[in-house]
C-alpha positions in Angstrom: 16.4 27.4 -5.4 13.4 26.1 -3.4 10.9 27.4 -5.9 12.8 25.7 -8.7 12.3 22.3 -7.0 8.6 23.0 -6.4 8.2 23.8 -10.1 10.1 20.6 -11.2 8.1 18.4 -8.8 4.8 19.9 -9.9 5.6 19.4 -13.6 6.6 15.7 -12.9 3.3 15.1 -11.1 1.3 16.5 -14.0 3.1 14.2 -16.5 2.6 11.2 -14.2 -1.1 11.8 -14.1 -1.4 11.6 -17.9 0.7 8.4 -18.0 -1.9 6.7 -15.8 -4.7 7.7 -18.1 -3.2 5.8 -21.0 -4.8 2.5 -22.1 -2.7 -0.6 -21.4 -0.9 -2.2 -24.3 -2.3 -5.3 -26.0 -5.9 -4.3 -26.6 -6.8 -3.6 -23.0 -5.5 -6.9 -21.5 -3.0 -6.6 -18.7 -2.5 -3.3 -17.0 -0.9 -2.5 -13.7 -0.4 -5.4 -11.4 -1.1 -3.7 -8.1 -0.5 -6.8 -6.1 3.1 -7.0 -7.2 3.7 -3.3 -6.5 2.1 -3.5 -3.1 4.2 -6.6 -2.3 7.3 -4.7 -3.2 6.4 -1.8 -0.9 5.5 -4.2 2.0 8.8 -6.0 1.7 10.8 -2.8 1.3 9.3 -1.2 4.4 9.4 -4.3 6.5 13.1 -5.0 5.6 14.1 -1.4 6.3 12.2 -1.3 9.6 13.5 -4.7 10.6 17.1 -3.7 9.8 16.8 -0.5 11.8 15.2 -2.4 14.8 17.9 -5.1 14.7 20.7 -2.5 14.5 19.3 -0.5 17.4 18.8 -3.7 19.5 22.4 -4.9 18.8 23.8 -1.5 19.6 21.9 -1.4 22.9 23.1 -4.9 23.8 26.7 -4.1 23.0 26.4 -0.9 25.1 24.9 -2.9 28.0 27.6 -5.6 27.8 30.3 -2.8 27.7 28.8 -1.2 30.8 28.4 -4.4 32.8 30.5 -7.3 31.4 29.3 -9.7 34.1 25.7 -9.5 32.7 26.9 -10.4 29.2 25.3 -13.8 29.1 21.9 -12.6 30.1 22.0 -9.7 27.8 23.2 -11.8 24.9 20.4 -14.3 25.4 17.8 -11.5 25.5 19.3 -9.9 22.4 19.2 -13.2 20.4 15.5 -13.7 21.4 14.7 -10.1 20.4 16.5 -10.4 17.1 14.6 -13.6 16.3 11.3 -11.9 17.1 12.1 -8.9 14.9 13.1 -11.3 12.1 9.8 -13.2 12.4 7.9 -9.9 11.8 9.8 -9.5 8.5 9.0 -13.1 7.6 5.3 -12.3 8.3 5.5 -9.4 6.0 7.0 -11.7 3.3 4.0 -14.0 3.7 1.6 -11.1 3.4 3.5 -10.0 0.3 3.0 -13.4 -1.3 -0.7 -13.2 -0.5 -0.9 -9.8 -2.0 0.8 -11.0 -5.2 -1.9 -13.7 -5.6 -4.7 -11.3 -5.6 
């Protein structure tokens, strides 16, 4: 079964290489817009990493509050500040994606 998947993957890679060798439609004008593709990858990775970080931070805060309910206020404040900082990193990635789309 493993050799079958290696053969399928290798065949797909060979066909993908020939697709990139084709001339763009419209007499050579246009082509691949790498800025748009890179912006999509930047936003996808940043959103996924931000969501994972926020989930782990929220889980740790809930665990800390469950272990020590009297420290709930301080933990909640630190959690909200941490979530805001994580979200700001995703917004920075959005700004970088917009800059990559312009080029």
